[in-house]
C-alpha positions in Angstrom: -201.9 -25.6 -65.1 -201.0 -29.2 -64.7 -201.7 -29.8 -68.3 -199.2 -27.1 -69.3 -196.6 -28.5 -67.0 -196.9 -32.0 -68.6 -196.7 -30.5 -72.1 -193.5 -28.6 -71.2 -192.0 -31.6 -69.4 -192.7 -34.0 -72.4 -191.3 -31.4 -74.8 -188.2 -31.0 -72.7 -187.8 -34.7 -72.6 -188.0 -35.1 -76.4 -185.5 -32.3 -76.8 -183.1 -33.8 -74.3 -183.3 -37.2 -76.0 -182.7 -35.7 -79.4 -179.5 -33.9 -78.2 -178.2 -36.9 -76.3 -178.6 -39.3 -79.3 -177.9 -37.0 -82.2 -174.3 -36.1 -81.4 -172.0 -39.0 -82.3 -168.3 -39.1 -82.8 -166.2 -42.0 -83.8 -162.4 -41.8 -83.6 -159.9 -44.4 -84.8 -156.3 -44.0 -83.8 -153.9 -45.4 -86.4 -150.1 -45.6 -86.4 -148.0 -45.2 -89.5 -145.4 -48.0 -89.2 -142.3 -46.4 -90.8 -142.6 -43.0 -89.2 -144.3 -44.0 -86.0 -146.7 -41.0 -86.5 -150.2 -41.3 -85.1 -153.2 -40.1 -87.1 -156.8 -39.9 -86.1 -159.6 -40.8 -88.4 -162.8 -39.1 -87.2 -166.4 -39.2 -88.1 -168.7 -36.5 -86.7 -172.4 -36.8 -86.8 -174.8 -34.1 -85.6 -178.5 -34.4 -86.0 -180.2 -35.7 -89.1 -178.0 -34.4 -92.0 -174.6 -33.4 -90.6 -171.9 -36.0 -91.3 -168.2 -35.1 -91.6 -165.1 -37.2 -92.0 -161.7 -35.8 -90.7 -158.1 -37.0 -91.0 -156.0 -35.3 -88.3 -152.8 -35.6 -86.3 -154.7 -34.2 -83.2 -156.7 -36.5 -81.0 -159.2 -33.9 -79.8 -162.5 -33.3 -81.6 -163.9 -29.8 -82.2 -167.5 -29.1 -82.7 -166.6 -27.9 -86.2 -163.6 -29.4 -88.0 -160.6 -27.1 -88.5 -159.9 -26.9 -92.2 -156.6 -25.1 -91.4 -155.2 -28.1 -89.6 -157.2 -31.2 -90.7 -158.2 -32.9 -93.9 -162.0 -32.6 -94.1 -164.6 -34.4 -96.3 -168.0 -32.7 -95.8 -170.0 -35.4 -97.5 -169.3 -37.7 -94.4 -170.3 -40.9 -96.1 -167.1 -42.7 -95.1 -164.1 -43.8 -97.1 -161.8 -46.7 -97.8 -158.2 -46.6 -96.9 -155.0 -48.5 -96.5 -151.5 -47.7 -95.1 -148.5 -48.7 -97.0 -145.0 -47.8 -95.8 -145.2 -44.1 -94.8 -148.3 -43.3 -96.9 -152.0 -43.2 -96.2 -154.1 -44.0 -99.3 -157.7 -42.7 -99.1 -160.3 -43.9 -101.6 -163.5 -41.8 -101.9 -164.7 -38.6 -100.3 -164.3 -35.0 -101.4 -161.4 -33.8 -99.3 -160.3 -30.3 -98.4 -156.5 -29.9 -97.9 -155.6 -27.9 -94.7 -154.2 -24.5 -95.3 -151.6 -24.9 -92.6 -150.3 -28.3 -93.6 -148.0 -29.3 -90.8 -148.7 -33.0 -91.3 -145.6 -34.9 -92.4 -147.7 -37.8 -93.4 -148.0 -38.6 -97.1 -151.7 -38.8 -98.0 -152.8 -39.8 -101.4 -156.4 -39.3 -102.4 -157.9 -41.6 -105.0 -161.2 -40.8 -106.7 -163.5 -43.8 -107.0 -166.4 -42.0 -108.5 -167.0 -44.4 -111.4 -166.1 -47.6 -109.6 -167.6 -47.2 -106.1 -169.8 -50.3 -106.4 -166.7 -52.4 -107.2 -164.9 -51.1 -104.1 -168.1 -51.5 -102.0 -168.3 -55.2 -103.0 -164.5 -56.0 -102.9 -162.7 -53.7 -100.6 -161.6 -56.4 -98.1 -160.3 -58.6 -100.9 -158.0 -55.8 -102.1 -156.7 -55.0 -98.7 -158.7 -51.9 -97.8 -160.4 -50.9 -94.6 -163.6 -48.8 -94.3 -164.1 -45.9 -92.0 -166.2 -45.3 -90.0 -167.0 -48.8 -89.0 -170.4 -47.7 -87.7 -171.4 -47.2 -91.4 -169.6 -50.3 -92.8 -172.6 -52.6 -92.8 -175.1 -49.9 -94.0 -176.8 -50.2 -97.3 -175.1 -49.1 -100.5 -174.9 -45.3 -100.8 -172.3 -44.0 -103.2 -169.7 -41.8 -101.6 -169.0 -40.0 -104.9 
C-alpha cells in the first residue's frame, strides 16, 4: 500500500510541475505615439507545441485567442515590428485578421518569407524590435 501511495504522489508531483511550468504568457504593452492608443503584444505558450502570437487592444489574456477581436498568428515563432507615426509594421508570422475589427490602429503586415535570415541578422540595425523577447536570443528558426 505504501508503494502505491508513493507512485501516486510522484506522478501527481510530475503532473503539477508540468502544468506550473508549461503555461507561459508574455505581454508587452506598447503605446502608439500619434493616437495615444495602447496595444498589447502577447505570446502564449502551452505545453510542448502550442505557441501563439496575438496583437490586441485588450490587456487581458484568454486561454484561447479570440480571432473575432484580435490579430492571431498560430505559428507562434515571434515576429519583428516597428511603430512609425500611427502605424504598426509587423514583419513575419501568418496573421489572421479579426472578423469584428474595432481596432483603429493601422497595421501593415510584411511577409519576410524569402529574407528571414537577413532580418534575423540585421533587425536591430534597421530599427526593428523582436517579440517575444523570451525567444529573441534563441537559435535561428525561420518564422515563415
